[in-house]
All heavy atoms as an XYZ file, in Angstrom:
961
protein
N     102.019    206.196    -14.441
C     101.310    206.409    -13.202
C     100.530    205.153    -12.878
O      99.821    204.627    -13.721
C     100.360    207.599    -13.369
C      99.434    207.787    -12.204
S      98.297    209.152    -12.420
C      99.394    210.517    -12.443
N     100.630    204.666    -11.664
C      99.877    203.484    -11.258
C      98.473    203.876    -10.858
O      98.179    205.049    -10.631
C     100.582    202.802    -10.085
O     100.424    203.576     -8.915
N      97.600    202.881    -10.728
C      96.222    203.159    -10.332
C      96.159    203.830     -8.969
O      95.273    204.616     -8.686
C      95.395    201.873    -10.322
C      95.071    201.398    -11.726
O      95.141    202.226    -12.653
O      94.738    200.213    -11.899
N      97.128    203.508     -8.072
C      97.144    204.115     -6.747
C      97.440    205.608     -6.822
O      97.085    206.363     -5.930
C      98.204    203.444     -5.867
C      97.845    202.001     -5.561
O      96.660    201.642     -5.678
O      98.766    201.239     -5.215
N      98.120    206.046     -7.869
C      98.495    207.446     -7.998
C      97.537    208.231     -8.896
O      97.741    209.407     -9.116
C      99.910    207.541     -8.575
C     100.966    206.922     -7.692
C     102.304    206.847     -8.392
O     102.342    206.947     -9.635
O     103.318    206.685     -7.700
N      96.539    207.583     -9.437
C      95.649    208.254    -10.375
C      94.830    209.323     -9.669
O      94.599    209.258     -8.471
C      94.724    207.239    -11.045
O      93.887    206.633    -10.085
N      94.414    210.318    -10.425
C      93.691    211.420     -9.806
C      92.310    210.988     -9.333
O      91.641    210.199     -9.983
C      93.577    212.450    -10.926
C      93.601    211.651    -12.169
C      94.521    210.484    -11.861
N      91.935    211.498     -8.184
C      90.571    211.297     -7.723
C      89.722    212.322     -8.455
O      90.014    213.509     -8.424
C      90.483    211.508     -6.220
N      88.729    211.867     -9.143
C      87.829    212.765     -9.849
C      86.504    212.716     -9.111
O      85.883    211.666     -9.017
C      87.657    212.346    -11.326
C      86.697    213.277    -12.030
C      88.996    212.334    -12.034
N      86.115    213.832     -8.558
C      84.938    213.886     -7.714
C      83.938    214.851     -8.325
O      84.300    215.944     -8.740
C      85.316    214.384     -6.297
C      84.106    214.448     -5.399
C      86.409    213.509     -5.703
N      82.691    214.439     -8.366
C      81.647    215.325     -8.855
C      80.733    215.711     -7.718
O      80.421    214.888     -6.866
C      80.781    214.619     -9.891
C      81.375    214.525    -11.239
C      80.327    214.067    -12.232
O      79.147    214.283    -12.072
N      80.779    213.414    -13.261
N      80.316    216.932     -7.703
C      79.264    217.340     -6.786
C      78.506    218.506     -7.399
O      78.979    219.139     -8.329
C      79.813    217.679     -5.398
C      80.803    218.802     -5.372
N      82.132    218.619     -5.687
C      80.667    220.100     -5.072
C      82.772    219.764     -5.574
N      81.907    220.679     -5.202
N      77.324    218.723     -6.901
C      76.509    219.805     -7.444
C      76.425    220.934     -6.447
O      76.385    220.717     -5.253
C      75.116    219.298     -7.771
C      75.221    218.314     -8.912
C      73.978    217.959     -9.569
N      73.294    219.037    -10.209
C      72.127    218.855    -10.780
N      71.562    217.685    -10.790
N      71.524    219.852    -11.355
N      76.406    222.123     -6.969
C      76.260    223.324     -6.157
C      74.934    223.959     -6.558
O      74.723    224.255     -7.732
C      77.423    224.316     -6.424
C      77.213    225.597     -5.649
C      78.754    223.673     -6.099
N      74.074    224.129     -5.605
C      72.798    224.786     -5.884
C      72.662    225.983     -4.953
O      72.553    225.823     -3.752
C      71.641    223.819     -5.660
C      71.546    222.760     -6.705
C      70.217    222.040     -6.584
N      70.074    221.086     -7.663
C      70.041    219.788     -7.503
N      70.133    219.263     -6.306
N      69.906    218.989     -8.530
N      72.702    227.156     -5.540
C      72.532    228.399     -4.782
C      71.586    229.280     -5.563
O      71.957    229.836     -6.587
C      73.866    229.131     -4.613
C      74.893    228.412     -3.787
C      76.195    229.204     -3.729
O      76.195    230.393     -4.091
O      77.200    228.612     -3.338
N      70.378    229.407     -5.103
C      69.411    230.232     -5.816
C      69.234    229.727     -7.239
O      68.851    228.586     -7.458
N      69.562    230.571     -8.205
C      69.412    230.199     -9.613
C      70.606    229.402    -10.123
O      70.563    228.869    -11.225
C      69.239    231.454    -10.466
C      67.959    232.195    -10.185
C      67.829    233.421    -11.075
O      68.507    233.501    -12.112
O      67.045    234.300    -10.715
N      71.675    229.324     -9.346
C      72.872    228.610     -9.791
C      72.680    227.111     -9.583
O      72.332    226.663     -8.505
C      74.095    229.081     -9.028
C      74.463    230.504     -9.328
C      75.747    230.860     -8.592
N      76.027    232.260     -8.720
C      75.709    233.161     -7.804
N      75.115    232.805     -6.694
N      75.995    234.428     -7.991
N      72.933    226.350    -10.598
C      72.887    224.899    -10.528
C      74.093    224.409    -11.318
O      74.088    224.438    -12.543
C      71.583    224.375    -11.127
C      71.443    222.869    -11.016
O      72.239    222.251    -10.272
O      70.548    222.326    -11.661
N      75.137    224.026    -10.609
C      76.435    223.767    -11.221
C      76.948    222.397    -10.813
O      76.855    222.019     -9.647
C      77.450    224.848    -10.780
C      78.823    224.597    -11.376
C      76.953    226.241    -11.140
N      77.507    221.666    -11.772
C      78.221    220.437    -11.460
C      79.702    220.782    -11.410
O      80.238    221.378    -12.343
C      77.983    219.350    -12.527
O      76.601    219.005    -12.534
C      78.800    218.100    -12.232
N      80.356    220.419    -10.307
C      81.781    220.661    -10.148
C      82.503    219.321    -10.239
O      82.175    218.385     -9.516
C      82.101    221.340     -8.797
C      83.600    221.561     -8.652
C      81.346    222.658     -8.671
N      83.466    219.239    -11.145
C      84.317    218.066    -11.272
C      85.677    218.464    -10.726
O      86.355    219.311    -11.299
C      84.424    217.601    -12.744
C      85.384    216.428    -12.869
C      83.046    217.234    -13.289
N      86.056    217.886     -9.588
C      87.324    218.211     -8.938
C      88.355    217.146     -9.281
O      88.061    215.954     -9.205
C      87.142    218.258     -7.422
O      86.202    219.245     -7.083
N      89.537    217.582     -9.647
C      90.605    216.663    -10.029
C      91.762    216.839     -9.052
O      92.245    217.946     -8.854
C      91.089    216.945    -11.471
C      92.127    215.928    -11.887
C      89.913    216.948    -12.430
N      92.204    215.738     -8.451
C      93.310    215.755     -7.489
C      94.426    214.887     -8.029
O      94.194    213.778     -8.488
C      92.846    215.218     -6.135
C      91.709    215.990     -5.569
N      91.889    217.069     -4.747
C      90.374    215.870     -5.737
C      90.713    217.568     -4.423
N      89.777    216.856     -5.013
N      95.633    215.392     -8.001
C      96.780    214.621     -8.470
C      97.158    215.007     -9.883
O      96.881    216.108    -10.336
N      97.786    214.073    -10.590
C      98.297    214.322    -11.934
C      97.344    213.776    -12.989
O      96.659    212.787    -12.758
C      99.659    213.659    -12.105
C     100.693    214.202    -11.136
O     100.491    215.297    -10.563
O     101.714    213.529    -10.959
N      97.337    214.434    -14.141
C      96.544    213.948    -15.272
C      97.486    213.721    -16.441
O      98.156    214.634    -16.902
C      95.435    214.945    -15.678
C      94.643    214.403    -16.858
C      94.515    215.245    -14.498
N      97.539    212.481    -16.890
C      98.361    212.120    -18.047
C      97.583    211.146    -18.913
O      96.386    210.919    -18.684
C      99.714    211.555    -17.604
C      99.592    210.300    -16.754
O      98.510    209.662    -16.741
O     100.583    209.943    -16.089
N      98.228    210.563    -19.881
C      97.553    209.686    -20.826
C      96.885    208.488    -20.139
O      95.868    207.998    -20.598
C      98.525    209.241    -21.953
C      99.586    208.289    -21.425
C      97.781    208.644    -23.125
N      97.447    208.039    -19.010
C      96.860    206.908    -18.300
C      95.634    207.289    -17.479
O      94.707    206.497    -17.346
C      97.905    206.260    -17.372
C      99.041    205.625    -18.149
O      98.789    205.076    -19.242
O     100.180    205.699    -17.663
N      95.637    208.472    -16.904
C      94.536    208.872    -16.029
C      93.484    209.739    -16.716
O      92.370    209.883    -16.203
C      95.084    209.608    -14.808
O      95.805    210.752    -15.202
N      93.796    210.292    -17.858
C      92.862    211.179    -18.561
C      91.510    210.528    -18.861
O      90.484    211.217    -18.799
C      93.497    211.706    -19.843
N      91.446    209.226    -19.173
C      90.122    208.624    -19.421
C      89.164    208.738    -18.233
O      87.952    208.858    -18.425
C      90.455    207.167    -19.738
C      91.830    207.224    -20.318
C      92.524    208.302    -19.511
N      89.691    208.730    -17.011
C      88.821    208.883    -15.837
C      88.219    210.291    -15.801
O      87.055    210.467    -15.460
C      89.592    208.606    -14.555
C      89.922    207.140    -14.387
C      90.649    206.893    -13.066
N      91.398    205.669    -13.141
C      92.632    205.549    -13.614
N      93.274    206.607    -14.051
N      93.231    204.383    -13.661
N      89.029    211.269    -16.163
C      88.522    212.637    -16.231
C      87.492    212.755    -17.348
O      86.442    213.369    -17.173
C      89.669    213.629    -16.439
C      89.277    215.090    -16.626
C      88.460    215.611    -15.456
C      90.526    215.943    -16.849
N      87.773    212.155    -18.482
C      86.829    212.196    -19.607
C      85.488    211.592    -19.209
O      84.423    212.134    -19.542
C      87.413    211.461    -20.803
N      85.535    210.488    -18.485
C      84.306    209.836    -18.031
C      83.513    210.747    -17.089
O      82.292    210.868    -17.206
C      84.679    208.538    -17.320
C      83.507    207.695    -16.910
C      83.981    206.398    -16.268
O      84.760    205.660    -16.893
O      83.558    206.143    -15.123
N      84.203    211.397    -16.161
C      83.530    212.302    -15.229
C      82.922    213.500    -15.956
O      81.806    213.923    -15.647
C      84.513    212.778    -14.162
N      83.643    214.024    -16.940
C      83.119    215.166    -17.695
C      81.955    214.766    -18.588
O      81.024    215.551    -18.788
C      84.237    215.818    -18.506
C      85.274    216.560    -17.663
C      86.446    217.006    -18.522
C      84.637    217.730    -16.940
N      81.983    213.553    -19.090
C      80.858    213.061    -19.888
C      79.617    212.935    -18.999
O      78.515    213.324    -19.406
C      81.210    211.730    -20.546
C      80.173    211.228    -21.488
N      79.809    211.905    -22.625
C      79.401    210.120    -21.441
C      78.857    211.240    -23.251
N      78.590    210.151    -22.547
N      79.790    212.424    -17.793
C      78.671    212.333    -16.854
C      78.155    213.727    -16.495
O      76.941    213.943    -16.400
C      79.099    211.581    -15.599
N      79.054    214.679    -16.307
C      78.657    216.050    -15.993
C      77.877    216.672    -17.143
O      76.899    217.383    -16.929
C      79.889    216.894    -15.672
N      78.309    216.368    -18.347
C      77.618    216.908    -19.534
C      76.190    216.366    -19.614
O      75.274    217.063    -20.020
C      78.410    216.518    -20.785
C      77.777    216.942    -22.074
C      77.704    215.799    -23.064
O      78.581    214.938    -23.064
O      76.728    215.775    -23.827
N      75.983    215.131    -19.197
C      74.653    214.520    -19.219
C      73.785    214.957    -18.046
O      72.578    214.756    -18.061
C      74.769    212.995    -19.236
C      75.366    212.446    -20.506
C      75.316    210.917    -20.565
N      75.643    210.278    -19.308
C      76.822    209.761    -18.975
N      77.815    209.813    -19.837
N      77.016    209.190    -17.803
N      74.399    215.528    -17.013
C      73.647    215.975    -15.829
C      72.746    217.143    -16.211
O      72.914    217.763    -17.253
C      74.617    216.385    -14.721
N      71.820    217.435    -15.351
C      70.844    218.489    -15.665
C      71.280    219.875    -15.222
O      70.537    220.833    -15.381
C      69.500    218.149    -15.017
O      69.651    218.105    -13.606
N      72.480    220.009    -14.671
C      72.910    221.321    -14.194
C      73.184    222.272    -15.354
O      73.439    221.859    -16.479
C      74.133    221.201    -13.280
O      75.114    220.420    -13.857
N      73.149    223.546    -15.037
C      73.254    224.587    -16.064
C      74.668    224.803    -16.572
O      74.859    225.311    -17.671
C      72.696    225.897    -15.518
N      75.679    224.431    -15.774
C      77.061    224.581    -16.203
C      77.918    223.567    -15.468
O      77.535    223.056    -14.438
C      77.582    225.992    -16.003
C      78.100    226.285    -14.619
C      78.832    227.600    -14.510
N      77.978    228.725    -14.802
C      78.344    229.985    -14.711
N      79.554    230.296    -14.339
N      77.531    230.964    -15.000
N      79.105    223.341    -16.021
C      80.080    222.458    -15.387
C      81.336    223.249    -15.089
O      81.810    224.009    -15.937
C      80.427    221.258    -16.304
O      79.238    220.489    -16.533
C      81.496    220.367    -15.688
N      81.872    223.065    -13.896
C      83.134    223.667    -13.491
C      84.139    222.537    -13.298
O      83.851    221.561    -12.613
C      82.977    224.470    -12.181
C      84.334    224.942    -11.681
C      82.031    225.644    -12.379
N      85.295    222.665    -13.936
C      86.379    221.705    -13.755
C      87.393    222.341    -12.816
O      88.052    223.313    -13.169
C      87.054    221.338    -15.101
C      88.109    220.263    -14.874
C      86.022    220.873    -16.116
N      87.475    221.801    -11.608
C      88.355    222.343    -10.580
C      89.720    221.668    -10.683
O      89.880    220.508    -10.320
C      87.736    222.092     -9.204
C      88.620    222.532     -8.050
O      89.650    223.203     -8.298
O      88.268    222.202     -6.908
N      90.713    222.415    -11.181
C      92.067    221.893    -11.329
C      93.008    222.415    -10.242
O      94.221    222.274    -10.353
C      92.624    222.250    -12.713
C      91.897    221.672    -13.916
C      92.584    222.112    -15.211
C      91.827    220.154    -13.839
N      92.459    222.988     -9.191
C      93.300    223.602     -8.156
C      94.177    222.589     -7.420
O      95.217    222.966     -6.883
C      92.445    224.379     -7.152
O      91.569    223.499     -6.460
N      93.791    221.328     -7.388
C      94.579    220.298     -6.697
C      95.306    219.386     -7.687
O      95.732    218.299     -7.331
C      93.676    219.479     -5.781
N      95.436    219.842     -8.922
C      96.131    219.072     -9.951
C      97.567    219.565    -10.032
O      97.812    220.734    -10.319
C      95.426    219.235    -11.317
O      94.049    218.890    -11.157
C      96.059    218.347    -12.367
N      98.508    218.666     -9.784
C      99.911    219.050     -9.747
C     100.592    219.058    -11.094
O     101.471    219.864    -11.371
N     100.196    218.141    -11.965
C     100.824    218.004    -13.274
C      99.769    217.558    -14.271
O      98.867    216.796    -13.951
C     101.939    216.944    -13.234
C     102.427    216.548    -14.599
C     103.364    217.334    -15.262
C     101.932    215.417    -15.228
C     103.797    216.983    -16.536
C     102.369    215.059    -16.502
C     103.307    215.846    -17.153
N      99.906    218.014    -15.490
C      99.047    217.544    -16.579
C      99.833    217.653    -17.871
O     100.581    218.608    -18.083
C      97.765    218.368    -16.665
N      99.654    216.661    -18.724
C     100.281    216.731    -20.050
C      99.198    217.044    -21.074
O      98.063    217.374    -20.723
C     101.068    215.451    -20.361
C     100.204    214.202    -20.455
O      98.957    214.314    -20.583
O     100.778    213.101    -20.419
N      99.529    216.926    -22.327
C      98.584    217.308    -23.385
C      97.308    216.476    -23.382
O      96.311    216.885    -23.972
C      99.268    217.234    -24.748
O      99.683    215.909    -25.012
N      97.307    215.346    -22.703
C      96.095    214.521    -22.634
C      94.944    215.297    -21.991
O      93.789    215.140    -22.391
C      96.372    213.237    -21.859
N      95.259    216.157    -21.027
C      94.190    216.925    -20.387
C      93.566    217.904    -21.375
O      92.365    218.152    -21.333
C      94.676    217.640    -19.115
C      93.467    218.069    -18.270
C      95.564    218.831    -19.450
C      93.825    218.593    -16.898
N      94.380    218.459    -22.257
C      93.852    219.394    -23.251
C      92.869    218.707    -24.180
O      91.804    219.251    -24.489
C      94.992    220.023    -24.049
C      95.986    220.856    -23.250
C      97.091    221.364    -24.165
C      95.291    222.002    -22.533
N      93.221    217.508    -24.611
C      92.333    216.729    -25.480
C      90.993    216.481    -24.780
O      89.926    216.702    -25.361
C      93.013    215.410    -25.866
C      92.174    214.527    -26.712
N      91.946    214.776    -28.046
C      91.481    213.401    -26.408
C      91.154    213.842    -28.530
N      90.862    213.006    -27.556
N      91.051    216.054    -23.528
C      89.829    215.761    -22.764
C      89.004    217.030    -22.573
O      87.784    217.027    -22.790
C      90.183    215.126    -21.402
C      88.968    215.064    -20.489
C      90.773    213.739    -21.603
N      89.651    218.119    -22.188
C      88.915    219.363    -21.948
C      88.320    219.942    -23.233
O      87.192    220.451    -23.215
C      89.821    220.394    -21.273
C      90.214    220.100    -19.828
C      91.238    221.120    -19.342
C      88.996    220.078    -18.915
N      89.048    219.868    -24.337
C      88.511    220.380    -25.602
C      87.304    219.569    -26.061
O      86.310    220.136    -26.526
C      89.601    220.402    -26.675
C      90.656    221.492    -26.495
C      91.861    221.239    -27.392
C      90.068    222.869    -26.752
N      87.371    218.242    -25.912
C      86.213    217.405    -26.273
C      85.026    217.714    -25.374
O      83.892    217.801    -25.845
C      86.574    215.925    -26.184
C      87.301    215.413    -27.388
C      87.399    213.893    -27.404
O      86.992    213.216    -26.433
O      87.891    213.373    -28.421
N      85.283    217.867    -24.086
C      84.203    218.175    -23.143
C      83.598    219.542    -23.445
O      82.377    219.710    -23.385
C      84.726    218.129    -21.713
N      84.448    220.481    -23.794
C      83.970    221.825    -24.152
C      83.011    221.746    -25.339
O      81.940    222.333    -25.325
C      85.170    222.726    -24.474
C      84.813    224.096    -24.969
C      84.568    225.056    -23.843
O      83.940    224.733    -22.846
N      85.056    226.258    -24.011
N      83.400    221.017    -26.373
C      82.540    220.868    -27.559
C      81.212    220.219    -27.193
O      80.155    220.661    -27.644
C      83.235    220.038    -28.631
C      84.288    220.780    -29.393
C      84.846    219.918    -30.513
O      85.166    218.749    -30.325
N      84.972    220.509    -31.682
N      81.264    219.163    -26.391
C      80.039    218.451    -26.006
C      79.124    219.354    -25.181
O      77.900    219.354    -25.378
C      80.393    217.186    -25.222
N      79.699    220.114    -24.264
C      78.891    221.021    -23.460
C      78.271    222.117    -24.326
O      77.090    222.433    -24.172
C      79.729    221.634    -22.334
C      79.858    220.771    -21.133
N      80.637    219.641    -21.110
C      79.291    220.865    -19.906
C      80.550    219.085    -19.920
N      79.744    219.803    -19.165
N      79.058    222.694    -25.210
C      78.532    223.752    -26.080
C      77.429    223.236    -26.992
O      76.467    223.951    -27.270
C      79.661    224.378    -26.895
C      80.666    225.207    -26.097
C      81.790    225.707    -27.001
C      79.982    226.365    -25.379
N      77.552    221.999    -27.439
C      76.512    221.396    -28.282
C      75.183    221.313    -27.528
O      74.122    221.341    -28.145
C      76.945    220.013    -28.759
N      75.251    221.211    -26.227
C      74.044    221.173    -25.389
C      73.665    222.557    -24.867
O      72.748    222.692    -24.062
C      74.247    220.232    -24.210
C      74.252    218.784    -24.616
C      74.332    217.917    -23.378
N      74.308    216.525    -23.737
C      73.379    215.676    -23.351
N      72.389    216.077    -22.597
N      73.444    214.409    -23.710
N      74.423    223.571    -25.275
C      74.128    224.925    -24.836
C      74.495    225.174    -23.385
O      73.900    226.030    -22.731
N      75.482    224.414    -22.884
C      75.886    224.543    -21.490
C      77.372    224.864    -21.404
O      78.187    224.204    -22.029
C      75.593    223.242    -20.754
C      74.101    222.988    -20.718
C      73.672    221.803    -19.895
N      74.545    221.516    -18.789
C      75.040    220.296    -18.573
N      74.777    219.306    -19.386
N      75.804    220.084    -17.529
N      77.718    225.883    -20.630
C      79.125    226.257    -20.523
C      79.933    225.314    -19.638
O      79.404    224.682    -18.730
C      79.071    227.655    -19.902
C      77.776    227.692    -19.177
C      76.833    226.807    -19.925
N      81.220    225.258    -19.932
C      82.200    224.542    -19.135
C      83.247    225.577    -18.727
O      83.754    226.303    -19.585
C      82.837    223.420    -19.953
C      83.866    222.573    -19.215
C      83.588    221.097    -19.464
C      85.257    222.901    -19.685
N      83.520    225.668    -17.438
C      84.463    226.652    -16.916
C      85.596    225.906    -16.220
O      85.343    225.005    -15.415
C      83.784    227.622    -15.918
C      84.774    228.654    -15.403
C      82.578    228.302    -16.556
N      86.832    226.261    -16.519
C      88.003    225.661    -15.888
C      88.442    226.583    -14.756
O      88.676    227.766    -14.971
C      89.152    225.459    -16.896
C      90.387    224.901    -16.209
C      88.702    224.548    -18.043
N      88.535    226.002    -13.543
C      88.861    226.804    -12.364
C      90.207    226.423    -11.778
O      90.600    225.263    -11.806
C      87.773    226.630    -11.300
N      90.878    227.406    -11.233
C      92.150    227.209    -10.553
C      91.976    227.455     -9.075
O      90.888    227.238     -8.567
N      93.028    227.934     -8.439
C      94.246    228.408     -9.078
C      95.015    227.266     -9.731
O      95.116    226.174     -9.176
C      95.050    229.044     -7.939
C      94.452    228.508     -6.685
C      93.057    228.096     -6.986
N      95.526    227.550    -10.917
C      96.240    226.535    -11.688
C      97.697    226.458    -11.270
O      98.340    227.480    -11.029
C      96.169    226.857    -13.182
C      94.782    226.900    -13.816
C      94.906    227.301    -15.284
C      94.068    225.575    -13.676
N      98.204    225.242    -11.224
C      99.627    225.007    -11.025
C     100.360    225.716    -12.163
O      99.868    225.786    -13.290
C      99.886    223.501    -11.051
C     101.337    223.139    -10.950
O     102.118    223.443    -11.846
N     101.680    222.472     -9.872
N     101.534    226.238    -11.882
C     102.286    226.996    -12.890
C     102.520    226.191    -14.171
O     102.406    226.720    -15.281
C     103.629    227.432    -12.308
C     104.415    228.342    -13.215
C     105.711    228.808    -12.563
O     105.670    229.203    -11.381
O     106.742    228.769    -13.256
N     102.809    224.894    -14.055
C     103.059    224.085    -15.249
C     101.790    223.886    -16.070
O     101.843    223.833    -17.301
C     103.673    222.725    -14.877
O     102.751    221.945    -14.139
N     100.651    223.819    -15.409
C      99.381    223.664    -16.133
C      99.005    224.975    -16.815
O      98.561    224.989    -17.968
C      98.276    223.167    -15.188
C      98.627    221.766    -14.687
C      96.917    223.181    -15.881
C      97.729    221.243    -13.602
N      99.203    226.068    -16.121
C      98.953    227.377    -16.711
C      99.821    227.566    -17.967
O      99.354    228.025    -19.001
C      99.262    228.469    -15.684
C      98.773    229.825    -16.079
C      98.905    230.820    -14.936
O      98.554    230.483    -13.795
O      99.371    231.934    -15.216
N     101.060    227.158    -17.844
C     101.994    227.264    -18.978
C     101.554    226.371    -20.135
O     101.654    226.760    -21.295
C     103.406    226.901    -18.530
C     104.428    227.035    -19.621
C     105.731    227.588    -19.079
N     106.799    227.542    -20.053
C     106.925    228.352    -21.083
N     106.017    229.284    -21.283
N     107.936    228.258    -21.911
N     101.041    225.181    -19.829
C     100.546    224.271    -20.868
C      99.441    224.947    -21.687
O      99.448    224.903    -22.914
C     100.031    222.975    -20.232
C      99.440    221.932    -21.173
C     100.516    221.357    -22.101
C      98.780    220.817    -20.366
N      98.511    225.613    -21.009
C      97.439    226.336    -21.700
C      98.009    227.466    -22.562
O      97.567    227.677    -23.694
C      96.435    226.921    -20.703
C      95.423    225.943    -20.187
C      95.495    225.469    -18.894
C      94.383    225.507    -20.991
C      94.554    224.581    -18.400
C      93.428    224.618    -20.516
C      93.525    224.152    -19.216
N      98.969    228.201    -22.023
C      99.535    229.347    -22.733
C     100.361    228.920    -23.950
O     100.181    229.453    -25.046
C     100.404    230.172    -21.786
C      99.614    230.904    -20.736
C     100.494    231.560    -19.677
O     101.736    231.520    -19.819
O      99.933    232.092    -18.707
N     101.267    227.968    -23.760
C     102.173    227.540    -24.832
C     101.407    226.920    -25.999
O     101.755    227.131    -27.158
C     103.232    226.549    -24.281
C     104.001    225.863    -25.383
C     104.185    227.277    -23.357
N     100.365    226.184    -25.696
C      99.592    225.525    -26.751
C      98.541    226.442    -27.373
O      97.920    226.080    -28.373
C      98.891    224.264    -26.210
O      98.001    224.651    -25.141
C      99.898    223.240    -25.723
N      98.328    227.604    -26.769
C      97.328    228.524    -27.304
C      95.900    228.108    -27.006
O      94.956    228.672    -27.558
N      95.710    227.137    -26.132
C      94.356    226.643    -25.852
C      93.626    227.457    -24.784
O      92.410    227.312    -24.653
C      94.384    225.157    -25.432
O      95.294    225.006    -24.342
C      94.791    224.269    -26.581
N      94.313    228.303    -24.063
C      93.659    229.103    -23.017
C      92.491    229.897    -23.591
O      91.459    230.064    -22.942
C      94.661    230.033    -22.341
N      92.641    230.366    -24.814
C      91.591    231.199    -25.421
C      90.314    230.427    -25.751
O      89.281    231.020    -26.024
C      92.125    231.886    -26.668
C      92.524    230.940    -27.770
C      93.254    231.683    -28.897
N      93.835    230.763    -29.824
C      93.288    230.458    -30.994
N      92.175    231.041    -31.381
N      93.877    229.594    -31.782
N      90.375    229.098    -25.723
C      89.205    228.280    -26.023
C      88.348    228.007    -24.793
O      87.264    227.435    -24.915
C      89.617    226.944    -26.652
C      90.199    227.102    -28.021
C      91.564    226.946    -28.226
C      89.406    227.423    -29.103
C      92.113    227.097    -29.480
C      89.944    227.581    -30.369
C      91.301    227.421    -30.555
N      88.838    228.393    -23.630
C      88.130    228.089    -22.393
C      87.813    229.348    -21.617
O      88.487    230.359    -21.744
C      89.000    227.193    -21.484
C      89.327    225.865    -22.084
C      90.575    225.639    -22.631
C      88.392    224.847    -22.111
C      90.896    224.418    -23.194
C      88.700    223.623    -22.680
C      89.950    223.410    -23.220
N      86.792    229.248    -20.796
C      86.553    230.263    -19.788
C      87.360    229.800    -18.588
O      87.136    228.718    -18.054
C      85.057    230.366    -19.423
C      84.863    231.343    -18.282
C      84.237    230.777    -20.637
N      88.355    230.602    -18.197
C      89.216    230.269    -17.073
C      88.855    231.174    -15.894
O      88.749    232.391    -16.062
C      90.692    230.463    -17.436
C      91.218    229.616    -18.599
C      92.648    230.012    -18.947
C      91.153    228.138    -18.253
N      88.658    230.564    -14.739
C      88.329    231.320    -13.538
C      89.435    231.111    -12.504
O      90.041    230.040    -12.461
C      86.987    230.853    -12.978
N      89.692    232.106    -11.680
C      90.776    231.980    -10.711
C      90.526    230.934     -9.624
O      91.461    230.408     -9.036
C      90.904    233.380    -10.104
C      89.608    234.042    -10.385
C      89.067    233.418    -11.637
N      89.241    230.628     -9.357
C      88.907    229.628     -8.342
C      87.478    229.131     -8.585
O      86.758    229.672     -9.435
C      89.066    230.199     -6.931
C      88.303    231.491     -6.732
O      87.119    231.572     -7.135
O      88.887    232.445     -6.182
N      87.087    228.120     -7.835
C      85.760    227.517     -8.033
C      84.656    228.508     -7.733
O      83.683    228.601     -8.480
C      85.598    226.229     -7.192
C      84.167    225.721     -7.230
C      86.548    225.145     -7.680
N      84.801    229.249     -6.662
C      83.753    230.221     -6.309
C      83.511    231.202     -7.452
O      82.378    231.475     -7.824
C      84.134    230.954     -5.035
C      83.068    231.922     -4.601
C      83.490    232.679     -3.349
N      82.342    233.390     -2.860
C      81.890    233.309     -1.627
N      82.490    232.554     -0.763
N      80.842    234.005     -1.270
N      84.579    231.719     -8.025
C      84.456    232.637     -9.168
C      83.813    231.936    -10.358
O      83.008    232.533    -11.070
C      85.822    233.184     -9.570
O      86.396    233.926     -8.534
N      84.173    230.681    -10.578
C      83.613    229.927    -11.704
C      82.116    229.720    -11.539
O      81.354    229.802    -12.501
C      84.320    228.582    -11.830
N      81.695    229.474    -10.308
C      80.268    229.286    -10.028
C      79.521    230.600    -10.194
O      78.405    230.634    -10.700
C      80.066    228.711     -8.607
C      78.602    228.762     -8.186
C      80.597    227.281     -8.533
N      80.165    231.700     -9.799
C      79.511    233.009     -9.821
C      79.699    233.776    -11.125
O      79.122    234.838    -11.289
C      80.025    233.854     -8.650
C      79.645    233.266     -7.311
C      80.244    234.001     -6.136
O      81.105    234.886     -6.348
O      79.859    233.684     -5.005
N      80.497    233.244    -12.053
C      80.730    233.931    -13.322
C      79.397    234.183    -14.022
O      78.584    233.267    -14.157
C      81.627    233.076    -14.238
O      82.885    232.889    -13.584
C      81.851    233.741    -15.583
N      79.152    235.415    -14.442
C      77.885    235.707    -15.135
C      77.720    234.811    -16.365
O      78.689    234.475    -17.040
C      78.046    237.169    -15.557
C      79.073    237.728    -14.635
C      80.007    236.589    -14.330
N      76.499    234.429    -16.637
C      76.211    233.512    -17.740
C      76.765    234.035    -19.066
O      77.295    233.279    -19.863
C      74.712    233.256    -17.873
C      74.140    232.580    -16.678
C      73.205    233.100    -15.817
C      74.453    231.289    -16.158
N      72.942    232.209    -14.811
C      73.690    231.092    -15.009
C      75.328    230.287    -16.568
C      73.758    229.917    -14.252
C      75.390    229.121    -15.814
C      74.614    228.949    -14.682
N      76.644    235.326    -19.319
C      77.096    235.877    -20.600
C      78.596    235.682    -20.802
O      79.034    235.472    -21.926
C      76.748    237.355    -20.681
N      79.381    235.731    -19.743
C      80.829    235.576    -19.850
C      81.199    234.153    -20.278
O      82.219    233.936    -20.907
C      81.508    235.924    -18.504
C      82.987    235.618    -18.521
C      81.263    237.388    -18.172
N      80.345    233.183    -19.937
C      80.656    231.795    -20.226
C      80.289    231.389    -21.653
O      80.537    230.270    -22.059
C      79.956    230.843    -19.242
O      78.536    231.009    -19.370
C      80.403    231.119    -17.812
N      79.704    232.283    -22.395
C      79.313    231.967    -23.787
C      80.494    232.200    -24.707
O      80.805    233.309    -25.085
C      78.122    232.817    -24.201
C      76.869    232.512    -23.394
C      75.727    233.456    -23.704
O      75.894    234.336    -24.567
O      74.686    233.291    -23.087
N      81.169    231.114    -25.079
C      82.343    231.184    -25.965
C      81.963    230.716    -27.336
O      81.317    229.791    -27.550
C      83.464    230.299    -25.436
C      84.096    230.860    -24.190
C      85.370    231.491    -24.568
N      85.868    232.180    -23.384
C      87.036    232.709    -23.346
N      87.830    232.648    -24.335
N      87.447    233.347    -22.293
C-alpha cells in the first residue's frame, strides 16, 4: 500500500453529559504498512483524558493480522489505565471473519456502530 492509499486515522472527542469518549476513525485498509499509524493514534487516545476509546472500523475495507496486533496492544494499554477500548462497526465481512477465525473477538468489546459504542454501559466495557 502506498502512502496515498494509507488509512486516514482521525481522532475526535465526544462529550455528552457524563460521556467523554475519544473516537479513532479508520478509513481504508489496514495492513503491515499502515498499522503503525493506527497504533500511534491509539497510543495518543490512551494518553488522552477521556473515559473510553472507541475504534471506528466502519469505513475500513480490509485488514490483515497487523490490525489485531495493534488492537490487542491498545487494549492492554487501555486496561492498564483502567479505561475501556470498544471496537465499533459495522464491520466489513472480511474484518468480522478475521476476528472470528483468530478467536480474538472475545478479547474485545464489539459494538454494532459508534453510537452504540459511545452509549455502551460502563459495566459492559469491563473485560
